[in-house]
C-alpha positions in Angstrom: 61.2 20.4 38.6 57.6 21.6 38.6 56.4 21.5 35.0 54.3 24.6 35.5 57.3 26.7 36.4 59.5 25.4 33.6 58.0 27.6 30.8 58.6 30.7 32.9 62.2 29.7 33.6 62.8 29.3 29.9 61.5 32.7 29.0 63.1 34.4 32.0 66.5 35.2 30.3 64.7 36.9 27.4 62.5 38.9 29.8 65.6 40.0 31.8 67.4 41.0 28.7 64.4 43.0 27.4 64.0 44.7 30.7 67.6 45.6 31.2 68.4 46.8 27.6 65.0 48.2 26.4 62.4 48.9 29.1 64.8 50.5 31.7 66.5 52.8 29.1 63.0 53.7 27.7 61.7 54.7 31.1 64.8 56.7 31.8 64.5 58.5 28.5 60.8 59.4 29.2 61.6 60.6 32.7 64.6 62.6 31.4 62.4 64.3 28.8 60.0 65.5 31.5 62.7 66.8 33.9 61.9 70.4 32.8 65.4 71.3 31.8 66.0 73.1 35.1 63.0 75.4 34.5 60.6 73.8 36.9 58.2 73.2 34.0 57.8 69.5 33.3 57.2 70.3 29.6 60.2 72.6 29.4 62.2 70.3 27.2 59.3 69.8 24.9 58.8 73.6 24.7 62.5 74.1 23.7 62.2 71.3 21.2 59.1 72.8 19.5 60.6 76.3 19.5 63.9 75.0 18.1 64.7 76.6 14.7 65.1 73.3 13.0 62.2 71.5 14.6 59.6 72.2 11.9 62.1 71.6 9.1 63.3 68.3 10.5 59.7 67.1 11.1 58.8 68.0 7.5 61.9 66.4 6.0 61.4 63.2 8.0 57.8 62.8 7.0 58.7 63.6 3.4 61.3 60.8 3.4 58.9 58.3 4.9 56.0 59.2 2.5 58.3 58.9 -0.6 60.7 56.1 0.4 58.4 53.6 2.0 55.8 53.4 -0.9 58.8 53.2 -3.4 60.4 50.3 -1.5 57.1 48.4 -1.2 56.4 48.8 -4.9 59.9 47.7 -5.8 59.9 44.8 -3.4 56.6 43.6 -4.8 57.9 43.8 -8.4 61.2 42.1 -7.4 59.3 39.4 -5.5 57.0 38.6 -8.4 60.1 38.4 -10.7 61.7 36.0 -8.4 58.6 33.8 -8.7 59.2 33.6 -12.4 62.8 32.5 -12.2 63.3 28.8 -12.6 67.0 28.4 -11.9 69.4 30.6 -9.8 66.6 32.1 -7.7 68.6 31.9 -4.5 71.6 33.7 -6.2 69.4 36.5 -7.5 67.9 37.0 -4.1 71.3 36.9 -2.4 72.6 39.6 -4.8 69.5 41.8 -4.2 70.0 41.6 -0.4 73.7 42.5 -0.4 72.9 46.1 0.7 71.6 44.6 4.0 75.2 43.9 4.9 76.2 47.5 4.5 75.8 49.8 7.5 73.7 53.0 7.2 76.7 55.2 7.4 78.7 53.2 4.9 75.8 53.3 2.4 75.7 57.1 2.8 79.5 57.3 2.2 79.2 55.2 -0.9 76.6 57.4 -2.4 78.5 60.5 -1.3 81.5 59.2 -3.3 79.3 58.9 -6.3 77.4 62.2 -6.1 79.6 64.8 -4.5 81.2 67.5 -6.6 84.3 65.5 -7.4 82.5 62.1 -7.3 82.5 59.4 -9.9 79.2 60.4 -11.5 80.3 64.1 -11.8 83.6 63.0 -13.3 82.0 60.6 -15.7 79.5 63.2 -17.0 82.3 65.8 -17.3 84.4 63.5 -19.4 81.5 62.7 -21.6 80.9 66.4 -22.1 77.6 66.5 -20.4 78.8 68.9 -17.7 80.9 72.0 -17.9 82.5 71.2 -14.5 81.9 69.9 -11.1 78.2 70.3 -10.3 77.1 70.6 -6.6 74.1 68.3 -5.9 74.3 67.9 -2.2 74.1 71.3 -0.5 71.4 73.6 0.8 71.3 75.5 -2.6 70.1 72.3 -4.4 67.4 70.9 -2.0 65.7 68.9 -4.7 68.8 66.9 -5.8 69.8 66.5 -2.2 66.5 65.0 -1.3 66.6 62.8 -4.4 70.0 61.6 -3.5 68.9 60.7 0.0 65.9 58.9 -1.3 68.1 57.0 -3.8 70.5 55.9 -1.0 67.7 54.8 1.3 65.9 52.9 -1.5 69.2 51.1 -2.4 70.1 50.4 1.2 66.8 49.2 2.7 64.5 47.8 0.0 65.9 44.4 0.7 64.3 44.5 4.2 60.9 44.8 2.6 61.8 42.3 -0.1 62.7 39.5 2.4 59.3 39.9 4.1 57.4 39.9 0.8 59.3 36.8 -0.5 58.5 35.0 2.7 54.9 35.8 2.2 54.8 34.7 -1.4 56.1 31.3 -0.4 53.0 30.8 1.7 50.6 31.3 -1.1 49.4 28.0 -2.6 50.3 27.6 -6.3 46.8 26.0 -6.8 45.2 29.4 -6.5 47.1 30.9 -9.4 46.6 27.8 -11.5 42.9 27.8 -10.9 42.8 31.5 -11.9 44.6 30.7 -15.1 42.2 28.0 -16.0 39.3 30.5 -15.7 41.2 32.9 -18.0 42.5 35.5 -15.4 45.2 37.8 -16.8 48.5 38.3 -14.8 47.5 41.7 -13.5 44.1 40.4 -12.4 45.7 37.4 -10.6 48.1 39.8 -8.9 45.4 42.2 -7.7 42.7 39.6 -6.8 44.7 36.7 -5.5 48.3 37.7 -4.6 47.8 41.0 -3.0 44.9 40.0 -0.7 46.8 36.9 0.5 50.0 39.0 0.9 48.2 41.5 3.2 49.7 40.1 6.5 53.2 40.2 5.0 52.7 43.7 3.5 51.4 44.9 6.9 54.5 43.5 8.7 56.9 45.0 6.1 55.2 48.4 6.2 55.3 48.5 10.0 59.0 47.5 10.1 60.1 49.8 7.3 58.1 52.8 8.5 59.5 52.6 12.0 63.0 52.4 10.6 62.4 55.2 8.2 61.4 57.6 11.0 64.7 56.8 12.6 66.8 57.6 9.5 70.0 59.4 10.3 73.4 58.1 9.2 72.8 58.1 5.5 71.2 61.5 5.6 74.1 62.9 7.8 76.7 61.5 5.4 75.0 63.0 2.3 73.6 66.2 3.5 75.0 66.9 7.0 73.1 69.8 8.6 71.8 70.8 5.2 68.9 68.3 5.6 67.7 68.2 9.2 65.8 65.1 10.3 64.4 64.3 13.8 67.0 61.8 14.8 69.7 64.2 13.6 68.3 66.9 15.8 68.3 64.6 18.8 72.0 63.8 18.0 72.8 67.5 17.8 71.1 68.4 21.1 72.9 65.6 22.9 76.4 65.8 21.4 76.8 69.4 20.3 74.5 71.3 22.7 75.0 68.8 25.6 71.3 69.1 26.4 70.2 65.6 27.2 66.6 66.6 28.1 65.7 68.1 24.7 67.4 65.1 23.0 65.3 62.8 25.1 62.2 64.8 24.1 63.1 64.3 20.4 63.5 60.5 21.2 60.1 60.3 22.8 58.5 62.2 19.9 60.0 59.8 17.4 58.7 56.9 19.5 55.2 58.3 19.7 55.2 58.9 15.9 56.4 55.4 15.2 53.7 53.9 17.5 51.1 56.0 15.8 52.3 54.8 12.4 52.2 51.2 13.6 48.6 51.6 14.8 47.6 53.2 11.4 49.0 50.2 9.5 47.4 47.7 11.9 44.1 49.4 11.3 44.4 50.0 7.6 45.6 46.5 6.8 43.6 44.6 9.4 43.2 41.0 8.4 40.5 38.5 9.3 42.1 35.2 10.5 39.2 33.3 9.1 39.8 34.6 5.6 43.5 33.8 5.8 42.9 30.2 6.7 
């Protein structure tokens, strides 16, 4: 066999899989979003999307979640990763326990927190029996937007912080211990070591973690739907509603394209903001 052809043959299955299950559906979705919705206007679906009653609310809610959840998860992952570095024995067990939520689906995580926080949930019942509440207290409806938002943030932080943690831990393993030891010899305090040595060397890992988590955060739906239903609209939730309840696939496709564009823009922002120089990382 010609050795020049062999590499292409080896990657061909992956290329075919990517094309069949990603590129083709992506192109179909984009085309569907511009079909005009029977109005003859190529932007008809986008016009209906923008004029949708819940569009502004869902856009605001989605961005609020991203702006709160992603920094919280990064801060927690950094703290947990640094704590792991200090553990001498049982490090693998601690990491395994922290990553258990990764094995729980989005919807299951939402249902777990729903069982804890709903009117007759475990937390309400416990606080009532302790005399701290007079009766069942609603926290997850449209009349309590602050507690509903806090519950969704809590569920998302519990469910997906491990994604960031794994990337951070992998990055920490690549930092030579000699750097920290040299800093200690020169009298550097722990915080100075963290900000001047660990963080700069972790920049590629932080960049990867932020890109991955931000894209996934813009696609949040199942946990939000379980906890808040239609009381807390998000972009993916509106796409789901237009496709399954309204049976309007064009507007649903427009929502999907919008989410993709926002995710790509966020990726470019992180690539620009956390750009690394290969020479300095060598």
